[in-house]
N, CA, C and O atoms as a GROMACS GRO file, in nm:
protein
  280
    1MET      N    1   0.085  -0.118   0.000
    1MET     CA    2   0.000   0.000   0.000
    1MET      C    3   0.090   0.124   0.000
    1MET      O    4   0.180   0.134   0.083
    2PRO      N    5   0.065   0.217  -0.091
    2PRO     CA    6   0.146   0.340  -0.094
    2PRO      C    7   0.117   0.427   0.028
    2PRO      O    8   0.005   0.431   0.079
    3VAL      N    9   0.220   0.497   0.074
    3VAL     CA   10   0.203   0.590   0.186
    3VAL      C   11   0.166   0.726   0.126
    3VAL      O   12   0.240   0.781   0.044
    4ILE      N   13   0.052   0.778   0.166
    4ILE     CA   14   0.001   0.904   0.112
    4ILE      C   15  -0.009   1.004   0.226
    4ILE      O   16  -0.069   0.975   0.330
    5GLY      N   17   0.049   1.122   0.208
    5GLY     CA   18   0.048   1.225   0.312
    5GLY      C   19  -0.073   1.317   0.306
    5GLY      O   20  -0.112   1.376   0.406
    6SER      N   21  -0.133   1.329   0.188
    6SER     CA   22  -0.248   1.418   0.173
    6SER      C   23  -0.329   1.376   0.051
    6SER      O   24  -0.282   1.300  -0.034
    7VAL      N   25  -0.449   1.426   0.043
    7VAL     CA   26  -0.534   1.397  -0.073
    7VAL      C   27  -0.470   1.454  -0.199
    7VAL      O   28  -0.473   1.390  -0.305
    8GLY      N   29  -0.411   1.572  -0.189
    8GLY     CA   30  -0.343   1.632  -0.304
    8GLY      C   31  -0.231   1.543  -0.356
    8GLY      O   32  -0.215   1.527  -0.477
    9GLU      N   33  -0.153   1.485  -0.264
    9GLU     CA   34  -0.045   1.395  -0.304
    9GLU      C   35  -0.101   1.269  -0.370
    9GLU      O   36  -0.046   1.220  -0.469
   10LEU      N   37  -0.210   1.218  -0.317
   10LEU     CA   38  -0.274   1.101  -0.377
   10LEU      C   39  -0.313   1.130  -0.522
   10LEU      O   40  -0.285   1.050  -0.611
   11LEU      N   41  -0.378   1.244  -0.544
   11LEU     CA   42  -0.426   1.277  -0.678
   11LEU      C   43  -0.313   1.304  -0.776
   11LEU      O   44  -0.324   1.271  -0.894
   12VAL      N   45  -0.203   1.363  -0.729
   12VAL     CA   46  -0.087   1.388  -0.815
   12VAL      C   47  -0.024   1.257  -0.860
   12VAL      O   48   0.023   1.246  -0.973
   13ARG      N   49  -0.021   1.159  -0.771
   13ARG     CA   50   0.042   1.030  -0.800
   13ARG      C   51  -0.049   0.933  -0.875
   13ARG      O   52  -0.005   0.825  -0.913
   14ALA      N   53  -0.173   0.970  -0.897
   14ALA     CA   54  -0.269   0.879  -0.962
   14ALA      C   55  -0.231   0.855  -1.108
   14ALA      O   56  -0.203   0.948  -1.183
   15SER      N   57  -0.232   0.727  -1.146
   15SER     CA   58  -0.206   0.693  -1.286
   15SER      C   59  -0.335   0.697  -1.368
   15SER      O   60  -0.331   0.706  -1.491
   16SER      N   61  -0.449   0.692  -1.300
   16SER     CA   62  -0.577   0.711  -1.369
   16SER      C   63  -0.677   0.771  -1.272
   16SER      O   64  -0.673   0.744  -1.152
   17ARG      N   65  -0.766   0.852  -1.327
   17ARG     CA   66  -0.872   0.917  -1.249
   17ARG      C   67  -0.999   0.912  -1.331
   17ARG      O   68  -0.998   0.942  -1.450
   18ALA      N   69  -1.109   0.874  -1.267
   18ALA     CA   70  -1.237   0.869  -1.336
   18ALA      C   71  -1.345   0.926  -1.245
   18ALA      O   72  -1.360   0.883  -1.130
   19GLU      N   73  -1.419   1.022  -1.296
   19GLU     CA   74  -1.528   1.079  -1.220
   19GLU      C   75  -1.638   0.974  -1.203
   19GLU      O   76  -1.668   0.899  -1.296
   20VAL      N   77  -1.697   0.971  -1.085
   20VAL     CA   78  -1.806   0.879  -1.055
   20VAL      C   79  -1.928   0.964  -1.024
   20VAL      O   80  -1.922   1.056  -0.943
   21ARG      N   81  -2.039   0.931  -1.089
   21ARG     CA   82  -2.164   1.003  -1.064
   21ARG      C   83  -2.270   0.905  -1.016
   21ARG      O   84  -2.338   0.842  -1.097
   22PRO      N   85  -2.285   0.891  -0.884
   22PRO     CA   86  -2.386   0.798  -0.834
   22PRO      C   87  -2.526   0.845  -0.873
   22PRO      O   88  -2.556   0.964  -0.866
   23GLY      N   89  -2.609   0.752  -0.913
   23GLY     CA   90  -2.745   0.786  -0.955
   23GLY      C   91  -2.831   0.843  -0.844
   23GLY      O   92  -2.924   0.918  -0.870
   24ASP      N   93  -2.799   0.807  -0.719
   24ASP     CA   94  -2.881   0.854  -0.608
   24ASP      C   95  -2.811   0.961  -0.524
   24ASP      O   96  -2.858   0.994  -0.416
   25GLY      N   97  -2.701   1.014  -0.573
   25GLY     CA   98  -2.626   1.117  -0.499
   25GLY      C   99  -2.702   1.248  -0.493
   25GLY      O  100  -2.733   1.307  -0.597
   26LYS      N  101  -2.731   1.293  -0.374
   26LYS     CA  102  -2.808   1.417  -0.357
   26LYS      C  103  -2.730   1.526  -0.282
   26LYS      O  104  -2.771   1.642  -0.282
   27ALA      N  105  -2.619   1.489  -0.220
   27ALA     CA  106  -2.548   1.583  -0.133
   27ALA      C  107  -2.478   1.695  -0.209
   27ALA      O  108  -2.465   1.806  -0.157
   28GLY      N  109  -2.434   1.668  -0.331
   28GLY     CA  110  -2.363   1.769  -0.408
   28GLY      C  111  -2.213   1.749  -0.407
   28GLY      O  112  -2.141   1.826  -0.471
   29ALA      N  113  -2.164   1.647  -0.338
   29ALA     CA  114  -2.020   1.619  -0.335
   29ALA      C  115  -1.977   1.562  -0.471
   29ALA      O  116  -2.059   1.511  -0.548
   30ARG      N  117  -1.847   1.571  -0.498
   30ARG     CA  118  -1.789   1.517  -0.621
   30ARG      C  119  -1.710   1.392  -0.585
   30ARG      O  120  -1.642   1.388  -0.483
   31TYR      N  121  -1.720   1.288  -0.670
   31TYR     CA  122  -1.655   1.160  -0.643
   31TYR      C  123  -1.562   1.122  -0.757
   31TYR      O  124  -1.588   1.153  -0.873
   32GLU      N  125  -1.452   1.054  -0.721
   32GLU     CA  126  -1.357   1.004  -0.821
   32GLU      C  127  -1.308   0.866  -0.782
   32GLU      O  128  -1.295   0.834  -0.663
   33ARG      N  129  -1.280   0.784  -0.882
   33ARG     CA  130  -1.211   0.657  -0.862
   33ARG      C  131  -1.070   0.680  -0.916
   33ARG      O  132  -1.053   0.719  -1.031
   34VAL      N  133  -0.968   0.657  -0.832
   34VAL     CA  134  -0.830   0.681  -0.873
   34VAL      C  135  -0.747   0.555  -0.854
   34VAL      O  136  -0.780   0.470  -0.771
   35LEU      N  137  -0.640   0.544  -0.931
   35LEU     CA  138  -0.549   0.431  -0.922
   35LEU      C  139  -0.410   0.485  -0.893
   35LEU      O  140  -0.358   0.566  -0.970
   36VAL      N  141  -0.349   0.440  -0.782
   36VAL     CA  142  -0.215   0.483  -0.741
   36VAL      C  143  -0.132   0.358  -0.717
   36VAL      O  144  -0.163   0.276  -0.630
   37GLU      N  145  -0.026   0.343  -0.795
   37GLU     CA  146   0.065   0.228  -0.783
   37GLU      C  147  -0.011   0.097  -0.780
   37GLU      O  148   0.020   0.007  -0.701
   38GLY      N  149  -0.111   0.086  -0.867
   38GLY     CA  150  -0.188  -0.037  -0.880
   38GLY      C  151  -0.297  -0.055  -0.776
   38GLY      O  152  -0.369  -0.155  -0.780
   39GLU      N  153  -0.312   0.038  -0.683
   39GLU     CA  154  -0.414   0.027  -0.579
   39GLU      C  155  -0.526   0.127  -0.605
   39GLU      O  156  -0.501   0.244  -0.634
   40ALA      N  157  -0.650   0.080  -0.595
   40ALA     CA  158  -0.767   0.164  -0.622
   40ALA      C  159  -0.810   0.239  -0.496
   40ALA      O  160  -0.809   0.185  -0.386
   41PHE      N  161  -0.848   0.366  -0.515
   41PHE     CA  162  -0.901   0.449  -0.408
   41PHE      C  163  -1.029   0.514  -0.458
   41PHE      O  164  -1.045   0.539  -0.577
   42PHE      N  165  -1.120   0.542  -0.365
   42PHE     CA  166  -1.242   0.615  -0.396
   42PHE      C  167  -1.233   0.746  -0.319
   42PHE      O  168  -1.218   0.746  -0.197
   43VAL      N  169  -1.241   0.858  -0.389
   43VAL     CA  170  -1.222   0.991  -0.328
   43VAL      C  171  -1.353   1.068  -0.332
   43VAL      O  172  -1.418   1.078  -0.436
   44LYS      N  173  -1.391   1.120  -0.217
   44LYS     CA  174  -1.508   1.207  -0.209
   44LYS      C  175  -1.458   1.347  -0.179
   44LYS      O  176  -1.397   1.372  -0.074
   45HIS      N  177  -1.482   1.440  -0.271
   45HIS     CA  178  -1.443   1.579  -0.253
   45HIS      C  179  -1.559   1.650  -0.182
   45HIS      O  180  -1.670   1.656  -0.235
   46VAL      N  181  -1.532   1.702  -0.064
   46VAL     CA  182  -1.637   1.770   0.012
   46VAL      C  183  -1.598   1.913   0.043
   46VAL      O  184  -1.481   1.944   0.066
   47SER      N  185  -1.697   1.998   0.044
   47SER     CA  186  -1.680   2.136   0.089
   47SER      C  187  -1.818   2.190   0.122
   47SER      O  188  -1.916   2.150   0.059
   48PRO      N  189  -1.827   2.280   0.218
   48PRO     CA  190  -1.958   2.337   0.251
   48PRO      C  191  -2.023   2.405   0.131
   48PRO      O  192  -2.146   2.411   0.122
   49ALA      N  193  -1.943   2.457   0.040
   49ALA     CA  194  -2.000   2.526  -0.078
   49ALA      C  195  -2.073   2.430  -0.170
   49ALA      O  196  -2.171   2.469  -0.234
   50ALA      N  197  -2.027   2.305  -0.179
   50ALA     CA  198  -2.085   2.210  -0.272
   50ALA      C  199  -2.174   2.105  -0.206
   50ALA      O  200  -2.255   2.042  -0.275
   51ASP      N  201  -2.161   2.084  -0.077
   51ASP     CA  202  -2.229   1.974  -0.009
   51ASP      C  203  -2.334   2.029   0.087
   51ASP      O  204  -2.299   2.083   0.192
   52TRP      N  205  -2.461   2.015   0.052
   52TRP     CA  206  -2.567   2.073   0.134
   52TRP      C  207  -2.575   2.007   0.272
   52TRP      O  208  -2.617   2.071   0.368
   53ILE      N  209  -2.536   1.881   0.283
   53ILE     CA  210  -2.539   1.813   0.413
   53ILE      C  211  -2.442   1.880   0.509
   53ILE      O  212  -2.473   1.897   0.627
   54MET      N  213  -2.324   1.918   0.460
   54MET     CA  214  -2.228   1.990   0.545
   54MET      C  215  -2.285   2.124   0.589
   54MET      O  216  -2.267   2.164   0.704
   55ARG      N  217  -2.354   2.193   0.499
   55ARG     CA  218  -2.411   2.323   0.536
   55ARG      C  219  -2.520   2.306   0.641
   55ARG      O  220  -2.525   2.382   0.738
   56VAL      N  221  -2.609   2.207   0.622
   56VAL     CA  222  -2.717   2.184   0.717
   56VAL      C  223  -2.661   2.145   0.854
   56VAL      O  224  -2.714   2.186   0.957
   57ALA      N  225  -2.554   2.066   0.854
   57ALA     CA  226  -2.493   2.022   0.980
   57ALA      C  227  -2.403   2.131   1.039
   57ALA      O  228  -2.344   2.110   1.146
   58ALA      N  229  -2.391   2.244   0.972
   58ALA     CA  230  -2.308   2.356   1.016
   58ALA      C  231  -2.160   2.317   1.026
   58ALA      O  232  -2.086   2.372   1.108
   59ALA      N  233  -2.118   2.223   0.941
   59ALA     CA  234  -1.976   2.185   0.937
   59ALA      C  235  -1.896   2.296   0.872
   59ALA      O  236  -1.942   2.357   0.775
   60ARG      N  237  -1.781   2.324   0.923
   60ARG     CA  238  -1.698   2.431   0.870
   60ARG      C  239  -1.577   2.380   0.793
   60ARG      O  240  -1.513   2.458   0.723
   61GLN      N  241  -1.543   2.251   0.805
   61GLN     CA  242  -1.433   2.196   0.729
   61GLN      C  243  -1.456   2.047   0.709
   61GLN      O  244  -1.530   1.984   0.784
   62GLY      N  245  -1.392   1.991   0.608
   62GLY     CA  246  -1.406   1.849   0.575
   62GLY      C  247  -1.323   1.761   0.667
   62GLY      O  248  -1.261   1.809   0.762
   63ILE      N  249  -1.323   1.635   0.638
   63ILE     CA  250  -1.248   1.537   0.715
   63ILE      C  251  -1.100   1.561   0.694
   63ILE      O  252  -1.055   1.581   0.581
   64GLN      N  253  -1.022   1.560   0.802
   64GLN     CA  254  -0.878   1.580   0.792
   64GLN      C  255  -0.809   1.448   0.759
   64GLN      O  256  -0.843   1.344   0.816
   65VAL      N  257  -0.716   1.453   0.670
   65VAL     CA  258  -0.639   1.336   0.631
   65VAL      C  259  -0.515   1.328   0.719
   65VAL      O  260  -0.443   1.428   0.731
   66PRO      N  261  -0.488   1.210   0.781
   66PRO     CA  262  -0.367   1.200   0.864
   66PRO      C  263  -0.241   1.228   0.784
   66PRO      O  264  -0.236   1.199   0.664
   67GLY      N  265  -0.142   1.284   0.847
   67GLY     CA  266  -0.015   1.310   0.780
   67GLY      C  267   0.018   1.458   0.780
   67GLY      O  268  -0.056   1.538   0.837
   68PRO      N  269   0.129   1.494   0.716
   68PRO     CA  270   0.173   1.634   0.714
   68PRO      C  271   0.077   1.722   0.634
   68PRO      O  272   0.011   1.675   0.542
   69ALA      N  273   0.072   1.847   0.671
   69ALA     CA  274  -0.011   1.943   0.597
   69ALA      C  275   0.042   1.960   0.457
   69ALA      O  276   0.163   1.962   0.436
   70ALA      N  277  -0.048   1.972   0.361
   70ALA     CA  278  -0.008   1.988   0.219
   70ALA      C  279   0.019   2.132   0.188
   70ALA      O  280   0.054   2.165   0.075
   0.00000   0.00000   0.00000
C-alpha cells in the first residue's frame, strides 16, 4: 500500500482518475475513482460550498487526512 500524506499527493500520483456520478447522490459532493501504484481508491471531494449536508450540519471543514499538511 502506498504511503500518502495528503489527498493532493494522492491525486498527483494517480495513474488514472475517473469521475463517478452515483445515480442517487443528492449531497452535491464530487466523487472520483483513482489508481495509485496499482491500488484503487475512492475519493469524495467535500466542501460546505458544494455539499448541502455539510451546510445543514453547520460543518466548517471536511475530514482531515492523517499526515503532514499539504
